[in-house]
Backbone as CSV, one residue per row, in Angstrom:
resi,resn,N_x,N_y,N_z,CA_x,CA_y,CA_z,C_x,C_y,C_z
1,UNK,47.975,148.517,-72.936,47.153,148.685,-74.541,47.271,149.106,-75.243
2,UNK,47.686,148.206,-76.743,47.927,149.408,-77.717,46.732,150.030,-78.239
3,UNK,46.857,150.964,-78.924,45.954,151.596,-79.111,45.240,151.057,-80.735
4,UNK,43.907,151.442,-81.178,43.296,150.851,-82.066,43.193,151.267,-82.910
5,UNK,43.092,151.205,-84.332,42.322,152.195,-85.144,40.408,152.382,-85.434
6,UNK,40.397,153.527,-85.233,38.981,152.961,-85.821,38.606,152.036,-86.311
7,UNK,39.497,152.239,-87.702,38.786,150.202,-88.480,39.054,149.329,-87.400
8,UNK,39.523,149.304,-86.578,39.977,148.080,-85.635,38.645,148.187,-84.463
9,UNK,38.247,148.484,-84.231,37.200,149.031,-83.564,36.101,148.919,-84.361
10,UNK,35.347,149.353,-85.255,35.162,149.107,-85.638,34.233,147.127,-86.625
11,UNK,35.158,147.180,-86.809,35.995,145.632,-87.096,34.873,144.104,-85.584
12,UNK,36.023,144.508,-84.242,35.646,144.483,-83.425,33.807,144.695,-82.913
13,UNK,33.122,145.439,-83.388,32.076,145.860,-82.729,31.427,145.263,-83.810
14,UNK,31.537,144.721,-84.647,29.937,144.419,-85.554,30.475,142.513,-86.200
15,UNK,31.576,142.875,-86.565,31.983,141.723,-86.119,31.387,140.417,-85.984
16,UNK,31.159,140.029,-84.434,30.480,138.498,-83.669,28.840,138.699,-83.863
17,UNK,28.077,140.017,-83.662,27.275,140.575,-84.638,26.651,140.163,-85.680
18,UNK,27.975,140.472,-86.591,27.338,139.708,-87.932,27.549,138.563,-87.734
19,UNK,28.217,137.723,-87.586,28.747,136.204,-87.695,27.536,135.134,-86.615
20,UNK,27.905,136.005,-85.722,26.815,134.969,-85.174,25.111,135.354,-84.892
21,UNK,24.768,136.218,-85.796,23.457,137.041,-85.790,23.225,136.771,-87.740
22,UNK,24.000,136.108,-88.411,23.471,136.498,-89.678,22.488,135.410,-89.748
23,UNK,21.954,134.300,-89.223,20.416,133.773,-88.953,19.198,134.655,-88.989
24,UNK,19.838,136.009,-88.243,18.678,136.189,-88.400,18.354,137.371,-89.095
25,UNK,16.921,137.810,-89.585,16.988,138.890,-89.908,16.800,139.724,-89.465
26,UNK,16.557,140.093,-88.526,16.203,140.885,-87.513,17.600,141.702,-87.291
27,UNK,18.561,140.800,-86.785,19.953,141.188,-86.161,20.219,141.478,-87.907
28,UNK,20.714,141.155,-88.356,21.160,141.766,-90.619,20.341,142.527,-90.288
29,UNK,19.042,142.906,-90.425,18.537,144.208,-90.760,19.069,145.132,-89.600
30,UNK,18.936,145.682,-87.690,19.085,146.839,-87.434,20.852,146.826,-87.738
31,UNK,21.609,145.491,-87.957,23.454,145.645,-88.341,23.494,146.645,-89.583
32,UNK,22.559,146.388,-90.308,22.441,146.891,-91.721,22.359,148.838,-90.953
33,UNK,21.234,149.011,-90.982,20.791,150.416,-90.498,22.041,150.893,-89.572
34,UNK,23.454,150.906,-88.536,23.750,150.723,-87.971,25.303,151.110,-88.955
35,UNK,25.084,150.295,-89.529,26.396,151.069,-90.705,25.665,152.029,-91.500
36,UNK,24.652,151.669,-92.406,24.481,152.747,-93.405,24.220,154.763,-92.186
37,UNK,23.893,154.129,-91.775,23.173,155.350,-90.460,25.269,156.327,-90.499
38,UNK,26.145,155.058,-90.082,27.202,155.245,-89.361,28.181,155.898,-90.871
39,UNK,27.682,155.336,-91.927,28.607,155.289,-93.731,28.041,157.088,-93.569
40,UNK,26.751,157.273,-93.670,26.400,158.875,-93.764,26.937,160.243,-92.361
41,UNK,27.251,159.375,-91.127,27.637,160.768,-90.974,29.284,160.656,-90.301
42,UNK,29.932,158.991,-90.559,31.093,159.167,-90.463,32.174,160.490,-91.110
43,UNK,33.344,160.194,-90.968,34.062,160.979,-91.072,35.065,160.554,-92.907
44,UNK,35.041,160.833,-93.176,35.720,161.104,-95.262,35.941,159.898,-95.066
45,UNK,37.636,159.851,-94.045,38.959,158.539,-93.797,38.763,157.539,-92.968
46,UNK,36.459,157.347,-92.711,36.640,156.024,-91.788,35.463,155.100,-92.944
47,UNK,34.698,155.695,-94.509,34.620,155.652,-94.698,34.339,153.751,-95.301
48,UNK,35.408,153.808,-95.520,36.244,152.831,-96.783,35.710,151.718,-95.690
49,UNK,36.245,151.346,-94.215,36.394,151.081,-93.408,34.450,150.880,-93.013
50,UNK,33.660,151.273,-93.100,31.446,150.950,-93.223,31.699,150.741,-94.080
51,UNK,32.323,150.938,-95.054,31.775,150.162,-96.734,32.113,148.968,-96.576
52,UNK,33.469,148.754,-96.628,34.046,147.236,-95.896,32.906,146.552,-95.427
53,UNK,32.552,146.467,-94.099,31.913,146.235,-92.744,30.064,145.944,-93.778
54,UNK,29.777,146.362,-94.737,28.851,146.434,-95.029,28.139,145.245,-96.262
55,UNK,29.814,145.575,-96.957,29.812,143.768,-98.233,30.121,143.028,-97.082
56,UNK,30.916,142.813,-96.037,30.702,141.807,-95.170,29.160,141.311,-94.565
57,UNK,28.715,142.072,-94.577,27.299,141.299,-93.813,26.669,141.291,-94.994
58,UNK,26.568,141.868,-96.162,25.859,141.585,-97.753,25.974,140.004,-97.756
59,UNK,27.903,139.783,-98.164,28.115,138.570,-98.083,27.273,137.849,-96.750
60,UNK,27.249,137.821,-95.755,27.557,136.951,-95.173,25.494,136.131,-94.748
61,UNK,24.843,137.890,-95.275,22.893,137.663,-95.881,23.216,136.701,-97.472
62,UNK,23.791,137.097,-98.192,23.790,136.297,-98.834,23.781,134.321,-98.398
63,UNK,24.243,134.374,-98.020,25.319,132.697,-98.101,24.204,132.778,-97.258
64,UNK,23.466,133.064,-96.135,22.286,132.797,-95.175,20.787,132.534,-95.544
65,UNK,20.763,133.666,-96.486,19.530,133.397,-97.168,19.466,133.442,-98.055
66,UNK,19.235,132.423,-99.088,18.698,131.543,-100.561,18.211,131.778,-100.503
67,UNK,16.681,131.984,-100.025,15.337,132.491,-100.561,15.588,133.992,-100.577
68,UNK,15.414,134.581,-102.615,15.396,136.377,-102.619,14.143,137.366,-101.844
69,UNK,12.617,136.443,-101.144,12.014,137.331,-100.620,12.603,137.506,-99.546
70,UNK,13.248,136.276,-98.721,14.112,136.560,-97.049,14.960,137.343,-97.791
71,UNK,16.004,136.842,-98.747,16.543,138.078,-98.330,16.999,139.252,-98.873
72,UNK,15.597,139.938,-99.136,15.340,141.327,-99.242,14.843,142.069,-97.869
73,UNK,13.921,140.751,-97.472,13.891,141.295,-96.189,14.857,141.142,-95.362
74,UNK,16.189,140.437,-95.254,17.106,140.447,-93.914,17.935,141.949,-94.615
75,UNK,17.754,142.415,-96.146,18.530,143.486,-96.346,18.272,144.661,-95.688
76,UNK,17.170,145.100,-96.000,16.315,145.752,-94.953,16.916,147.167,-93.824
77,UNK,17.196,148.218,-94.412,17.367,148.033,-92.715,16.149,149.052,-92.359
């Protein structure tokens, strides 16, 4: 098995949760909390990957929750 880059491992860890949990406010909130926590603790060289995953989550929340109140609730970490 080839070695995976840190970015690949992060994407593997969160992509299915984001894709299949995007309709659940609680899943979105917990995933956001995880990514924000990572952003605060990860090495500087890995922050771009975490920021990318946060953007992907934000886009998924935007597509799923059209109502501003629901979106705000789903965005809370």
